[in-house]
C-alpha positions as CSV (number, residue, x, y, z in Angstrom):
1,M,-5.3,-13.0,10.2
2,T,-6.3,-16.7,8.9
3,P,-5.9,-18.1,5.8
4,Y,-9.3,-20.0,4.9
5,G,-11.5,-18.2,7.2
6,S,-13.6,-17.1,4.3
7,V,-12.2,-17.4,0.9
8,K,-12.9,-14.0,-0.7
9,L,-11.5,-13.5,-4.2
10,T,-8.5,-11.4,-5.2
11,E,-7.0,-10.2,-7.9
12,G,-4.8,-12.9,-10.2
13,D,-7.7,-15.3,-8.9
14,T,-9.1,-17.5,-12.1
15,I,-13.0,-17.8,-11.6
16,S,-15.4,-19.9,-14.0
17,I,-18.7,-18.4,-14.1
18,T,-21.2,-20.9,-15.7
19,F,-25.1,-20.6,-16.2
20,P,-26.8,-23.8,-16.5
21,G,-29.4,-22.5,-18.5
22,S,-27.6,-20.5,-20.8
23,P,-24.4,-21.8,-21.8
24,N,-23.3,-19.2,-24.2
25,L,-22.6,-17.4,-21.2
26,N,-20.0,-19.3,-19.6
27,T,-17.0,-17.6,-18.9
28,T,-13.6,-18.3,-17.2
29,Q,-11.3,-15.1,-16.5
30,K,-9.0,-13.8,-14.2
31,V,-9.7,-11.0,-11.8
32,R,-8.1,-8.1,-13.2
33,R,-5.5,-5.9,-11.4
34,D,-8.4,-3.3,-10.7
35,G,-10.4,-6.2,-8.8
36,K,-13.0,-6.5,-11.8
37,I,-14.1,-9.0,-14.3
38,D,-16.0,-8.4,-17.7
39,L,-19.6,-10.1,-18.5
40,Q,-21.4,-10.2,-21.6
41,L,-24.4,-8.1,-21.4
42,V,-24.0,-6.4,-18.2
43,G,-20.2,-5.3,-18.3
44,E,-18.0,-4.7,-15.5
45,L,-18.1,-6.0,-12.1
46,T,-16.3,-5.9,-9.2
47,A,-15.1,-9.2,-7.7
48,V,-12.0,-8.6,-5.2
49,G,-13.1,-9.1,-1.7
50,K,-16.3,-11.4,-2.7
51,T,-16.7,-14.9,-1.6
52,P,-17.9,-16.9,-4.8
53,S,-21.2,-17.3,-3.3
54,E,-21.7,-13.6,-3.1
55,L,-20.5,-13.1,-6.5
56,E,-23.0,-15.6,-7.7
57,K,-25.9,-13.6,-5.7
58,E,-24.7,-10.6,-7.7
59,I,-24.7,-12.1,-10.8
60,L,-28.1,-13.9,-10.8
61,E,-29.2,-10.4,-9.9
62,L,-27.9,-8.4,-12.7
63,Y,-29.0,-11.2,-15.1
64,K,-32.4,-12.1,-13.4
65,S,-34.5,-10.8,-16.4
66,Q,-32.5,-12.2,-19.2
67,L,-32.0,-15.9,-17.5
68,L,-35.0,-18.7,-18.4
69,L,-33.1,-20.8,-15.7
70,K,-32.4,-18.7,-12.5
71,E,-28.8,-20.5,-11.7
72,V,-25.3,-19.2,-11.8
73,S,-22.2,-20.8,-10.7
74,V,-19.1,-19.5,-9.6
75,S,-16.3,-21.9,-8.8
76,L,-12.3,-20.6,-7.9
77,Q,-10.2,-22.3,-10.6
78,S,-7.1,-21.0,-9.0
79,S,-5.5,-18.5,-6.9
80,S,-2.0,-17.0,-7.7
81,F,-0.7,-13.6,-6.5
82,P,2.6,-11.8,-6.3
83,V,4.3,-10.7,-3.3
84,F,8.0,-9.2,-3.4
85,V,10.6,-10.0,-0.6
86,T,13.5,-8.0,-0.4
87,G,16.4,-6.8,2.1
88,S,18.3,-9.5,4.0
89,V,17.4,-12.6,2.2
90,V,19.4,-15.1,0.0
91,H,17.4,-14.5,-3.1
92,P,15.3,-11.3,-3.0
93,G,12.4,-10.4,-5.7
94,R,9.0,-11.6,-6.5
95,V,7.4,-14.7,-5.3
96,A,4.3,-16.1,-7.0
97,A,1.9,-17.5,-4.3
98,D,-0.6,-20.0,-5.2
99,R,-2.3,-20.5,-1.9
100,P,-2.3,-18.5,1.2
101,I,1.1,-17.6,2.4
102,S,2.7,-16.3,5.4
103,A,5.6,-13.8,5.7
104,L,7.5,-16.4,7.0
105,E,7.2,-18.7,4.1
106,A,7.6,-16.0,1.8
107,I,11.1,-15.5,3.0
108,M,11.7,-19.2,2.7
109,E,10.9,-19.0,-0.7
110,A,13.3,-16.2,-1.4
111,G,16.3,-18.4,0.0
112,G,15.5,-17.6,3.6
113,F,17.1,-15.0,5.9
114,D,20.7,-13.8,5.0
115,P,22.4,-15.5,8.3
116,T,25.1,-13.0,8.7
117,K,23.0,-9.6,8.0
118,A,19.4,-10.4,8.7
119,N,17.3,-8.7,11.6
120,M,14.5,-11.6,12.2
121,K,12.8,-9.5,14.9
122,R,11.9,-6.2,12.8
123,V,10.7,-7.7,9.6
124,V,8.4,-5.3,7.9
125,V,5.4,-5.8,5.7
126,L,4.2,-3.1,3.4
127,R,0.9,-3.1,2.6
128,I,-1.4,-0.8,0.5
129,H,-5.0,-0.9,1.9
130,E,-7.7,1.5,1.1
131,G,-5.0,3.8,-0.9
132,Q,-3.1,3.9,2.2
133,L,0.4,2.6,2.9
134,K,0.4,0.2,6.1
135,H,3.2,-0.8,7.9
136,Y,3.5,-3.9,10.0
137,I,6.7,-4.8,12.2
138,L,7.0,-8.6,12.6
139,N,9.4,-10.5,15.1
140,L,10.0,-13.6,13.2
141,K,12.6,-14.6,15.6
142,R,10.0,-15.3,18.2
143,V,8.4,-17.7,15.5
144,L,11.5,-19.8,15.2
145,D,12.1,-19.9,18.5
146,G,8.8,-21.5,19.1
147,K,8.1,-18.5,21.5
148,S,5.2,-17.3,19.2
149,K,2.4,-19.0,17.0
150,Q,1.4,-16.2,14.9
151,L,1.8,-16.4,11.4
152,F,1.1,-13.2,9.6
153,Y,-0.4,-13.9,6.0
154,L,0.3,-11.7,3.1
155,R,-2.0,-10.1,0.6
156,P,-1.2,-9.6,-3.0
157,S,1.6,-7.2,-3.8
158,D,2.7,-6.9,0.0
159,I,6.3,-5.9,0.3
160,V,8.1,-8.1,2.8
161,F,11.3,-6.3,3.8
162,V,14.4,-8.1,6.1
163,P,16.6,-5.3,7.5
164,E,19.9,-5.6,8.5
165,K,21.2,-6.0,12.2
166,A,22.4,-2.8,13.6
167,L,26.1,-3.3,14.2
């Protein structure tokens, strides 16, 4: 899972939409939790999962009969989304990610592993994908030992759980 393979919009992103020929339609807004934005004259539009250029094409299609200059620009102003880290970490809680972030980085943002209790070989990431709860088991000890270069990038509202070692 690469962070920059294709920049797709996610909930919490702030986007700027500009209409060079119709500045009265210009808007800057956050992508809502339901993945949508609200546009004058045409209403709601799903933005999540689309690249800015895909969204531009869709907006241009919606407004084509109303624009003299058939041009629109969508740009990502900022990206911020929450992930949650719990279990055997120093400071469990919400981590605000303003860039693509791996599970290991989120754990470090939460103060790192609890050295006496953490089982770094069975870190669990919980993710809701298309209405289904998915579980991913990560062996972050291999990453820390240099035996794996595989980073697992998080998505908005993922939960990272670091279990305790079995006694």
